[in-house]
C-alpha positions in Angstrom: -26.8 114.9 9.5 -25.3 111.8 8.0 -24.6 111.6 4.3 -27.5 109.6 2.9 -26.1 109.0 -0.5 -23.9 105.9 -0.9 -20.3 106.9 -1.4 -18.0 105.5 -4.1 -15.3 105.2 -1.5 -14.5 106.2 2.1 -14.8 110.0 2.8 -11.6 111.8 3.8 -11.4 111.7 7.6 -11.1 115.0 9.4 -7.7 114.0 10.9 -6.5 112.8 7.4 -5.5 109.3 8.4 -6.8 108.0 5.1 -5.6 110.9 3.0 -3.3 108.9 0.7 -5.9 106.3 -0.3 -8.5 109.1 -0.6 -6.3 111.0 -3.1 -5.8 107.8 -5.2 -9.5 107.0 -5.1 -10.5 110.6 -5.9 -8.1 110.8 -8.9 -9.3 107.5 -10.3 -13.0 108.4 -10.0 -12.4 111.9 -11.5 -10.5 110.4 -14.4 -13.3 107.9 -15.0 -15.7 110.8 -15.2 -13.4 112.8 -17.5 -12.9 115.4 -14.8 -9.3 114.5 -13.8 -7.7 117.5 -15.5 -9.7 119.9 -13.3 -7.4 119.3 -10.3 -4.3 120.0 -12.3 -2.6 123.4 -12.8 -3.5 125.5 -15.8 -6.6 123.4 -16.7 -9.1 124.8 -19.2 -12.5 123.5 -17.9 -16.0 124.6 -18.0 -17.8 126.0 -15.0 -20.1 123.0 -15.2 -17.2 120.5 -15.0 -15.7 122.5 -12.0 -19.1 122.3 -10.3 -19.4 118.5 -10.9 -15.9 118.1 -9.5 -16.7 120.2 -6.4 -19.8 118.2 -5.8 -17.9 114.9 -6.1 -15.1 116.0 -3.8 -17.5 117.4 -1.2 -19.5 114.2 -1.2 -16.3 112.4 -0.1 -15.3 114.8 2.7 -16.0 114.5 6.4 -18.7 116.9 7.6 -16.2 118.9 9.5 -14.0 119.3 6.4 -17.0 120.4 4.4 -17.7 123.1 7.0 -14.0 124.2 7.1 -13.8 124.6 3.3 -17.4 125.8 2.7 -16.3 129.0 1.0 -13.8 127.4 -1.4 -15.4 127.3 -4.8 -12.6 126.2 -7.0 -11.8 122.5 -7.0 -8.1 123.1 -7.7 -7.9 125.5 -4.7 -9.7 122.9 -2.5 -7.3 120.1 -3.8 -4.3 122.2 -2.9 -5.6 123.2 0.5 -6.3 119.6 1.4 -2.8 118.6 0.1 -1.2 121.3 2.2 -3.1 120.2 5.3 -2.6 116.4 5.0 0.4 115.7 2.7 2.6 115.2 5.8 0.9 111.8 6.1 3.1 110.7 3.3 6.3 111.3 5.3 4.9 109.6 8.4 3.8 106.5 6.6 7.0 106.4 4.5 9.2 106.6 7.6 7.2 103.8 9.3 7.3 101.7 6.2 11.0 102.1 5.7 11.6 101.1 9.3 9.4 98.0 8.8 11.3 97.2 5.6 14.7 97.5 7.4 13.6 95.3 10.2 11.6 92.7 8.2 13.0 89.3 9.0 11.7 85.9 7.8 12.4 84.5 11.3 9.6 86.6 12.7 7.0 84.7 10.6 5.6 81.2 11.0 5.0 80.8 7.2 6.7 82.1 4.2 3.3 83.2 2.9 3.0 85.5 5.8 6.4 87.0 5.2 5.6 87.5 1.5 2.4 89.2 2.4 4.2 91.6 4.8 6.8 92.3 2.1 4.2 93.1 -0.5 2.3 95.3 1.9 5.4 97.3 2.6 6.1 97.6 -1.1 2.6 98.8 -1.8 2.8 101.4 1.0 6.1 102.7 -0.4 4.5 103.0 -3.8 1.5 104.8 -2.2 4.0 107.3 -0.8 5.6 107.7 -4.2 8.8 105.9 -3.0 10.2 102.8 -4.5 11.9 99.8 -3.1 14.8 98.9 -5.3 15.4 95.6 -7.0 18.5 95.2 -4.8 16.4 95.6 -1.7 14.1 92.9 -2.9 17.0 90.6 -3.9 18.5 91.1 -0.4 15.1 90.1 1.2 14.9 87.1 -1.1 18.4 86.0 -0.3 17.6 86.3 3.4 14.5 84.2 2.9 16.4 81.5 0.9 19.2 81.4 3.4 16.8 80.8 6.3 15.1 78.0 4.5 
């Protein structure tokens, strides 16, 4: 049966392809509802807040995932289980993004705006994977762009 309630953001896909964005969205929404500490180690929270958090997380899971984790009652345990299952997505995306960054050339774009957009997309994906692109890398890309112009 389809989830009839309107979601705040896209539910976590059963294959985890949207895991990283789902984690960010979930953390933001839990923080906004003063429930962000519940998915952290050694939290002191009421059973009512844990229940609210479980309801929120369950609302944003694929139906198959809800069935798979049906017996998990603690939001922190569920959070850890999902992280163990899908955190490998970070490595996959990061490797692909680093490859794209290494092979990004202004000559491959018709407009500088398109190049800048690709560069900022790569930077955002690296931040999403908790990696950073150094200022030196950015300067090297800027130098490449200027030298081509």
